[in-house]
C-alpha positions, 0 to 999 in steps of 0.5 A: 056972370064974370069970374071974380078976381083975387083970392078966396077966404080959404087960400088966404087961410091956407096961405097964413097957415103955411107961413105960420109953421114956416115961422115957427121952424124958423124960430125954433132953429133960431132959438136952438143955435142960441142955446148951443152958442151959450152952452159952448160959451159956458164950456169954454169959460169952464175950460178956462177956469180949469186951466187957470186953476191948474196954471196956479200951481206948476208943482203938488205939495207933498201932502196933495192938493185938495180944495173947492170954491165958486167964482163970482159967474156961478161956476163952482170948482173942486181940485184934488190930487193923488199919487200916481201908482208906481211900480216897486221895481221903478226908482222914480227921481221925481214923484208924480201927482194926477190932478183932477179939477171939475168945474160945475155950474147949472144951466137952465136948471140942468146941472152942467160938468167939466173936467180936466185931468193932468199930471204935476210933479210933486214939490221938494220939501223947501216947495221947489221941483 
């Protein structure tokens, strides 16, 4: 009797099982990379929105700055300011305000948030620095 040539059924099944596992791992890796890239893009857009809100006003009104809204692409923003705590023995020529911007959005059912904080001078009564 001659030995049979080719693969047995069990060898073919083992090869297909190994290939299926390898493709599953490759698919998960690619999907994870895509999710990370999308999330990174969302954080960049949130940072740009926040920076543009801060850039829109170079000084803070004497009464403070409190506003909120949303964008067309699903970002919600809130901005608020408060006077900086200054010690009473230091004479400040220009009052300063701490300005905080919070941008939030929903990504795959999960709430994401990005915050920016800065210090801006208070506007004079006529709206100038």
